[in-house]
C-alpha positions in Angstrom: 6.8 24.6 1.0 9.0 21.8 2.3 10.4 19.5 -0.5 11.5 16.0 0.5 12.4 12.9 -1.5 14.1 9.5 -1.4 16.6 8.5 -4.1 18.4 5.2 -4.6 21.8 5.9 -6.1 24.0 3.4 -8.1 27.2 4.3 -6.4 29.4 2.8 -3.7 30.5 4.4 -0.5 34.0 5.4 -1.8 32.4 7.4 -4.6 29.9 8.9 -2.2 32.7 10.1 0.0 34.5 11.7 -3.0 31.3 13.6 -3.8 31.0 14.8 -0.2 34.6 15.8 -0.2 34.1 17.8 -3.4 31.1 19.6 -1.8 33.2 20.8 1.1 32.1 21.8 4.6 29.9 24.7 3.6 26.2 23.8 4.2 24.0 23.7 1.1 21.6 26.7 1.1 18.1 25.5 1.8 19.0 22.0 2.8 17.3 20.9 6.0 18.4 17.3 6.2 20.5 14.9 4.1 20.8 11.2 5.1 22.7 8.6 3.2 21.8 5.1 4.3 23.0 1.7 3.3 20.3 -0.7 2.3 20.5 -4.4 3.3 21.6 -5.2 -0.3 24.4 -2.7 -0.2 22.7 0.0 -2.3 22.9 3.6 -1.1 19.7 5.6 -0.5 19.5 9.4 0.0 16.7 10.9 2.1 16.7 14.7 1.6 14.6 17.5 3.0 14.8 21.0 1.6 13.1 24.3 2.4 11.7 24.3 -1.1 12.0 22.6 -4.5 13.5 25.7 -5.9 16.3 25.7 -3.2 17.0 22.1 -4.1 17.2 22.8 -7.8 19.6 25.7 -7.2 21.8 23.6 -5.0 22.0 20.9 -7.7 22.8 23.4 -10.4 25.4 25.4 -8.4 27.1 22.8 -6.1 25.9 19.2 -6.3 26.2 18.5 -10.0 29.7 20.2 -10.3 30.9 18.1 -7.3 29.4 14.9 -8.8 31.1 15.8 -12.1 34.5 16.1 -10.5 34.0 12.9 -8.4 33.0 11.0 -11.5 36.1 12.3 -13.3 34.0 14.2 -15.8 32.0 11.2 -16.8 28.8 11.5 -14.8 26.0 9.2 -16.0 23.6 11.1 -18.4 20.6 10.1 -16.3 19.8 11.1 -12.8 18.6 8.3 -10.5 14.8 8.3 -10.0 13.6 10.7 -7.4 10.6 9.6 -5.3 9.0 12.7 -4.0 7.5 12.5 -0.5 4.1 14.0 0.2 5.1 16.0 3.3 2.2 16.7 5.7 4.3 18.2 8.5 7.9 18.9 9.2 9.6 19.8 12.5 13.1 19.6 13.9 16.1 21.4 15.1 16.5 24.7 13.3 13.2 24.2 11.5 10.0 26.0 12.3 7.2 23.4 12.4 5.5 23.6 9.0 2.4 22.1 7.5 2.3 21.5 3.8 
């Protein structure tokens, strides 16, 4: 089942770029879409779509958190930003078989 969420993150663009550099060019298994957008007040917001919640959790454990730890210099905040899950009714797009949830 498709897993999607929005997350406002308390970081600036420079730190975001360091995280992306640490992740490297290899795609994250199970990730269908990642957008990082700048809100009018300057905050960054992630919009993510994954094949499943399990694929998302695996990617965080295996790749994302280690990259964030390095980018933060080993002092990543103890709390994750709040995740606002999206109730996906239908998902379609390049490389994605249309799916109803």
